[in-house]
Jmol script that loads the backbone (N, CA, C; Angstrom):
load data "model"
ATOM      1  N   MET A   1       5.891 -37.641  -9.829  1.00  0.00           N
ATOM      2  CA  MET A   1       6.014 -36.017  -9.426  1.00  0.00           C
ATOM      3  C   MET A   1       7.363 -35.644  -9.473  1.00  0.00           C
ATOM      4  N   ALA A   2       8.623 -36.273  -9.528  1.00  0.00           N
ATOM      5  CA  ALA A   2       9.999 -35.084  -9.498  1.00  0.00           C
ATOM      6  C   ALA A   2       9.899 -34.740 -10.885  1.00  0.00           C
ATOM      7  N   GLU A   3       9.411 -35.628 -12.425  1.00  0.00           N
ATOM      8  CA  GLU A   3       9.736 -35.375 -13.135  1.00  0.00           C
ATOM      9  C   GLU A   3       8.926 -33.810 -13.245  1.00  0.00           C
ATOM     10  N   PHE A   4       7.288 -33.782 -12.744  1.00  0.00           N
ATOM     11  CA  PHE A   4       6.705 -32.483 -12.854  1.00  0.00           C
ATOM     12  C   PHE A   4       7.927 -30.984 -12.593  1.00  0.00           C
ATOM     13  N   PHE A   5       8.207 -31.091 -11.111  1.00  0.00           N
ATOM     14  CA  PHE A   5       9.031 -30.406 -10.331  1.00  0.00           C
ATOM     15  C   PHE A   5      10.485 -29.912 -11.405  1.00  0.00           C
ATOM     16  N   ALA A   6      10.863 -31.185 -12.227  1.00  0.00           N
ATOM     17  CA  ALA A   6      11.768 -30.970 -12.919  1.00  0.00           C
ATOM     18  C   ALA A   6      11.579 -29.873 -14.152  1.00  0.00           C
ATOM     19  N   MET A   7      10.195 -30.500 -14.668  1.00  0.00           N
ATOM     20  CA  MET A   7       9.799 -29.505 -16.097  1.00  0.00           C
ATOM     21  C   MET A   7      10.671 -29.675 -17.157  1.00  0.00           C
ATOM     22  N   GLY A   8      10.818 -30.495 -16.968  1.00  0.00           N
ATOM     23  CA  GLY A   8      11.493 -31.381 -18.536  1.00  0.00           C
ATOM     24  C   GLY A   8      13.105 -30.692 -18.767  1.00  0.00           C
ATOM     25  N   GLY A   9      13.437 -30.530 -17.443  1.00  0.00           N
ATOM     26  CA  GLY A   9      15.219 -29.549 -17.737  1.00  0.00           C
ATOM     27  C   GLY A   9      14.700 -27.840 -17.875  1.00  0.00           C
ATOM     28  N   TYR A  10      14.062 -27.597 -17.807  1.00  0.00           N
ATOM     29  CA  TYR A  10      13.494 -26.047 -17.658  1.00  0.00           C
ATOM     30  C   TYR A  10      13.129 -25.690 -16.356  1.00  0.00           C
ATOM     31  N   ALA A  11      13.267 -26.700 -15.093  1.00  0.00           N
ATOM     32  CA  ALA A  11      12.848 -25.618 -13.639  1.00  0.00           C
ATOM     33  C   ALA A  11      13.243 -24.981 -13.365  1.00  0.00           C
ATOM     34  N   GLY A  12      14.382 -24.763 -13.698  1.00  0.00           N
ATOM     35  CA  GLY A  12      15.374 -23.263 -13.060  1.00  0.00           C
ATOM     36  C   GLY A  12      14.816 -22.173 -13.664  1.00  0.00           C
ATOM     37  N   TYR A  13      14.362 -21.667 -14.640  1.00  0.00           N
ATOM     38  CA  TYR A  13      13.675 -20.738 -15.745  1.00  0.00           C
ATOM     39  C   TYR A  13      12.095 -21.049 -15.109  1.00  0.00           C
ATOM     40  N   VAL A  14      11.733 -21.773 -14.774  1.00  0.00           N
ATOM     41  CA  VAL A  14       9.799 -22.142 -14.782  1.00  0.00           C
ATOM     42  C   VAL A  14      10.078 -21.455 -13.315  1.00  0.00           C
ATOM     43  N   TRP A  15      10.648 -22.085 -12.095  1.00  0.00           N
ATOM     44  CA  TRP A  15      10.319 -22.108 -10.783  1.00  0.00           C
ATOM     45  C   TRP A  15      11.072 -20.250 -10.411  1.00  0.00           C
ATOM     46  N   SER A  16      12.011 -20.027 -11.481  1.00  0.00           N
ATOM     47  CA  SER A  16      12.773 -18.663 -11.203  1.00  0.00           C
ATOM     48  C   SER A  16      11.338 -17.614 -11.368  1.00  0.00           C
ATOM     49  N   ALA A  17      10.820 -17.965 -12.487  1.00  0.00           N
ATOM     50  CA  ALA A  17       9.762 -17.257 -12.692  1.00  0.00           C
ATOM     51  C   ALA A  17       8.390 -16.799 -12.016  1.00  0.00           C
ATOM     52  N   PHE A  18       8.469 -17.908 -11.389  1.00  0.00           N
ATOM     53  CA  PHE A  18       7.178 -17.904 -10.906  1.00  0.00           C
ATOM     54  C   PHE A  18       7.913 -17.275  -9.582  1.00  0.00           C
ATOM     55  N   GLY A  19       9.284 -17.339  -8.961  1.00  0.00           N
ATOM     56  CA  GLY A  19       9.442 -16.887  -7.720  1.00  0.00           C
ATOM     57  C   GLY A  19       9.381 -15.297  -7.771  1.00  0.00           C
ATOM     58  N   VAL A  20       9.854 -15.082  -9.857  1.00  0.00           N
ATOM     59  CA  VAL A  20      10.189 -13.428  -9.348  1.00  0.00           C
ATOM     60  C   VAL A  20       8.340 -13.102  -9.190  1.00  0.00           C
ATOM     61  N   THR A  21       7.337 -13.482 -10.385  1.00  0.00           N
ATOM     62  CA  THR A  21       5.939 -13.078 -10.336  1.00  0.00           C
ATOM     63  C   THR A  21       5.282 -12.992  -9.142  1.00  0.00           C
ATOM     64  N   LEU A  22       6.407 -14.231  -7.861  1.00  0.00           N
ATOM     65  CA  LEU A  22       5.339 -13.865  -6.182  1.00  0.00           C
ATOM     66  C   LEU A  22       5.893 -12.786  -5.876  1.00  0.00           C
ATOM     67  N   ILE A  23       6.829 -12.761  -5.773  1.00  0.00           N
ATOM     68  CA  ILE A  23       7.815 -11.281  -5.378  1.00  0.00           C
ATOM     69  C   ILE A  23       7.262  -9.884  -6.258  1.00  0.00           C
ATOM     70  N   VAL A  24       7.116  -9.952  -6.578  1.00  0.00           N
ATOM     71  CA  VAL A  24       6.885  -8.549  -7.678  1.00  0.00           C
ATOM     72  C   VAL A  24       4.798  -8.197  -6.991  1.00  0.00           C
ATOM     73  N   LEU A  25       4.158  -9.304  -6.736  1.00  0.00           N
ATOM     74  CA  LEU A  25       3.099  -9.468  -6.651  1.00  0.00           C
ATOM     75  C   LEU A  25       2.758  -8.934  -4.880  1.00  0.00           C
ATOM     76  N   ALA A  26       3.519  -9.808  -4.197  1.00  0.00           N
ATOM     77  CA  ALA A  26       3.707  -9.625  -2.480  1.00  0.00           C
ATOM     78  C   ALA A  26       4.048  -8.060  -3.072  1.00  0.00           C
ATOM     79  N   GLY A  27       5.516  -7.344  -3.530  1.00  0.00           N
ATOM     80  CA  GLY A  27       5.522  -6.323  -3.197  1.00  0.00           C
ATOM     81  C   GLY A  27       4.422  -5.152  -3.651  1.00  0.00           C
ATOM     82  N   ASN A  28       3.856  -5.144  -4.955  1.00  0.00           N
ATOM     83  CA  ASN A  28       2.769  -4.589  -5.045  1.00  0.00           C
ATOM     84  C   ASN A  28       1.854  -4.502  -4.461  1.00  0.00           C
ATOM     85  N   GLY A  29       1.097  -5.583  -3.422  1.00  0.00           N
ATOM     86  CA  GLY A  29       0.483  -5.515  -2.450  1.00  0.00           C
ATOM     87  C   GLY A  29       0.980  -4.837  -1.324  1.00  0.00           C
ATOM     88  N   TRP A  30       2.040  -4.964  -0.877  1.00  0.00           N
ATOM     89  CA  TRP A  30       2.772  -4.268   0.293  1.00  0.00           C
ATOM     90  C   TRP A  30       2.511  -2.806   0.250  1.00  0.00           C
ATOM     91  N   PHE A  31       2.893  -2.456  -1.220  1.00  0.00           N
ATOM     92  CA  PHE A  31       3.110  -1.073  -1.551  1.00  0.00           C
ATOM     93  C   PHE A  31       1.554  -0.211  -1.481  1.00  0.00           C
ATOM     94  N   ALA A  32       1.082  -0.971  -2.222  1.00  0.00           N
ATOM     95  CA  ALA A  32      -0.406  -0.349  -2.078  1.00  0.00           C
ATOM     96  C   ALA A  32      -1.060  -0.096  -0.949  1.00  0.00           C
ATOM     97  N   ARG A  33      -0.756  -0.866  -0.126  1.00  0.00           N
ATOM     98  CA  ARG A  33      -1.486  -0.747   1.162  1.00  0.00           C
ATOM     99  C   ARG A  33      -0.508   0.332   1.989  1.00  0.00           C
ATOM    100  N   ARG A  34       0.535   0.524   2.072  1.00  0.00           N
ATOM    101  CA  ARG A  34       1.366   1.666   2.314  1.00  0.00           C
ATOM    102  C   ARG A  34       0.850   2.447   1.901  1.00  0.00           C
ATOM    103  N   ARG A  35       0.536   3.015   0.709  1.00  0.00           N
ATOM    104  CA  ARG A  35       0.295   4.024   0.199  1.00  0.00           C
ATOM    105  C   ARG A  35      -1.148   4.452   0.740  1.00  0.00           C
ATOM    106  N   HIS A  36      -1.999   3.254   0.520  1.00  0.00           N
ATOM    107  CA  HIS A  36      -3.108   3.564   0.994  1.00  0.00           C
ATOM    108  C   HIS A  36      -3.303   4.042   2.611  1.00  0.00           C
ATOM    109  N   ALA A  37      -2.488   3.874   3.455  1.00  0.00           N
ATOM    110  CA  ALA A  37      -2.643   4.010   5.006  1.00  0.00           C
ATOM    111  C   ALA A  37      -2.154   5.589   4.845  1.00  0.00           C
ATOM    112  N   GLN A  38      -0.895   5.694   3.903  1.00  0.00           N
ATOM    113  CA  GLN A  38      -0.419   7.172   4.162  1.00  0.00           C
ATOM    114  C   GLN A  38      -1.466   7.926   3.642  1.00  0.00           C
ATOM    115  N   ILE A  39      -2.419   7.623   2.261  1.00  0.00           N
ATOM    116  CA  ILE A  39      -3.229   8.800   2.132  1.00  0.00           C
ATOM    117  C   ILE A  39      -3.883   8.960   3.087  1.00  0.00           C
ATOM    118  N   ILE A  40      -4.411   7.688   3.578  1.00  0.00           N
ATOM    119  CA  ILE A  40      -5.611   7.817   4.707  1.00  0.00           C
ATOM    120  C   ILE A  40      -5.200   9.366   5.825  1.00  0.00           C
ATOM    121  N   ALA A  41      -3.915   8.918   6.584  1.00  0.00           N
ATOM    122  CA  ALA A  41      -3.730   9.623   7.223  1.00  0.00           C
ATOM    123  C   ALA A  41      -3.596  11.231   7.236  1.00  0.00           C
ATOM    124  N   SER A  42      -2.613  11.318   5.279  1.00  0.00           N
ATOM    125  CA  SER A  42      -3.223  12.535   5.095  1.00  0.00           C
ATOM    126  C   SER A  42      -4.137  13.146   5.049  1.00  0.00           C
ATOM    127  N   LEU A  43      -5.381  12.700   4.912  1.00  0.00           N
ATOM    128  CA  LEU A  43      -6.682  12.790   4.597  1.00  0.00           C
ATOM    129  C   LEU A  43      -7.271  13.253   5.980  1.00  0.00           C
ATOM    130  N   ARG A  44      -6.668  12.578   7.243  1.00  0.00           N
ATOM    131  CA  ARG A  44      -7.369  13.020   8.051  1.00  0.00           C
ATOM    132  C   ARG A  44      -6.417  14.334   8.407  1.00  0.00           C
ATOM    133  N   ARG A  45      -5.698  13.901   8.434  1.00  0.00           N
ATOM    134  CA  ARG A  45      -4.592  15.153   8.960  1.00  0.00           C
ATOM    135  C   ARG A  45      -5.237  16.765   8.281  1.00  0.00           C
ATOM    136  N   ASN A  46      -5.507  16.590   6.811  1.00  0.00           N
ATOM    137  CA  ASN A  46      -5.807  17.707   6.405  1.00  0.00           C
ATOM    138  C   ASN A  46      -7.600  18.255   7.053  1.00  0.00           C
ATOM    139  N   ALA A  47      -8.495  17.276   7.436  1.00  0.00           N
ATOM    140  CA  ALA A  47      -9.906  17.222   7.524  1.00  0.00           C
ATOM    141  C   ALA A  47      -9.709  17.666   9.080  1.00  0.00           C
ATOM    142  N   GLN A  48      -8.902  17.217  10.082  1.00  0.00           N
ATOM    143  CA  GLN A  48      -8.673  17.724  11.696  1.00  0.00           C
ATOM    144  C   GLN A  48      -7.995  19.444  11.515  1.00  0.00           C
ATOM    145  N   VAL A  49      -7.160  19.981  10.243  1.00  0.00           N
ATOM    146  CA  VAL A  49      -6.528  21.192  10.244  1.00  0.00           C
ATOM    147  C   VAL A  49      -7.965  21.563   9.903  1.00  0.00           C
ATOM    148  N   GLU A  50      -8.350  21.554   8.936  1.00  0.00           N
ATOM    149  CA  GLU A  50     -10.193  22.120   8.722  1.00  0.00           C
ATOM    150  C   GLU A  50     -11.089  22.725  10.084  1.00  0.00           C
ATOM    151  N   SER A  51     -11.227  21.356   9.877  1.00  0.00           N
ATOM    152  CA  SER A  51     -12.233  21.524  11.041  1.00  0.00           C
ATOM    153  C   SER A  51     -11.683  22.891  12.072  1.00  0.00           C
ATOM    154  N   THR A  52     -10.156  22.886  12.385  1.00  0.00           N
ATOM    155  CA  THR A  52      -9.914  24.296  13.967  1.00  0.00           C
ATOM    156  C   THR A  52      -9.845  25.348  12.865  1.00  0.00           C
ATOM    157  N   GLU A  53      -9.412  25.266  11.816  1.00  0.00           N
ATOM    158  CA  GLU A  53      -9.894  26.950  10.844  1.00  0.00           C
ATOM    159  C   GLU A  53     -10.927  27.141  10.988  1.00  0.00           C
ATOM    160  N   ALA A  54     -12.281  26.034  10.852  1.00  0.00           N
ATOM    161  CA  ALA A  54     -13.680  26.348  10.607  1.00  0.00           C
ATOM    162  C   ALA A  54     -14.263  27.010  11.571  1.00  0.00           C
ATOM    163  N   GLN A  55     -14.008  26.498  12.887  1.00  0.00           N
ATOM    164  CA  GLN A  55     -14.341  26.698  14.116  1.00  0.00           C
ATOM    165  C   GLN A  55     -13.734  28.153  14.902  1.00  0.00           C
ATOM    166  N   PRO A  56     -14.957  29.490  15.122  1.00  0.00           N
ATOM    167  CA  PRO A  56     -14.272  30.666  15.489  1.00  0.00           C
ATOM    168  C   PRO A  56     -13.849  30.512  17.217  1.00  0.00           C
ATOM    169  N   GLY A  57     -12.140  31.374  17.314  1.00  0.00           N
ATOM    170  CA  GLY A  57     -12.619  31.607  18.269  1.00  0.00           C
ATOM    171  C   GLY A  57     -12.647  32.653  19.701  1.00  0.00           C
ATOM    172  N   PHE A  58     -12.400  32.171  20.481  1.00  0.00           N
ATOM    173  CA  PHE A  58     -13.240  33.065  21.352  1.00  0.00           C
ATOM    174  C   PHE A  58     -13.467  34.961  21.083  1.00  0.00           C
ATOM    175  N   LYS A  59     -12.119  35.256  20.834  1.00  0.00           N
ATOM    176  CA  LYS A  59     -12.321  36.935  20.052  1.00  0.00           C
ATOM    177  C   LYS A  59     -13.870  36.408  18.995  1.00  0.00           C
ATOM    178  N   GLU A  60     -13.678  35.312  18.023  1.00  0.00           N
ATOM    179  CA  GLU A  60     -14.717  36.288  17.021  1.00  0.00           C
ATOM    180  C   GLU A  60     -16.349  35.565  17.585  1.00  0.00           C
ATOM    181  N   VAL A  61     -16.181  35.045  18.137  1.00  0.00           N
ATOM    182  CA  VAL A  61     -17.958  34.815  18.855  1.00  0.00           C
ATOM    183  C   VAL A  61     -18.000  36.177  19.870  1.00  0.00           C
ATOM    184  N   MET A  62     -17.069  36.743  20.485  1.00  0.00           N
ATOM    185  CA  MET A  62     -17.672  37.530  21.530  1.00  0.00           C
ATOM    186  C   MET A  62     -17.838  39.343  20.651  1.00  0.00           C
ATOM    187  N   THR A  63     -17.582  39.153  19.729  1.00  0.00           N
ATOM    188  CA  THR A  63     -17.252  40.697  18.465  1.00  0.00           C
ATOM    189  C   THR A  63     -18.310  40.667  17.740  1.00  0.00           C
TER     190      THR A  63
END
end "model"
wireframe off; spacefill off
backbone 0.3
color backbone group
């Protein structure tokens, strides 16, 4: 088992490559979720603004 983890003398390169790949994949997932939440919040704000603009005010209804 120790021989497997030593990777024939290339363990430093192999495990660091695995580590960098894991960090990049985790970061990519985190950034995607964060950006998705930002877009959803922006869409909700825009929809809320548009819905309040589309409703006539008191003066517009009475005329």
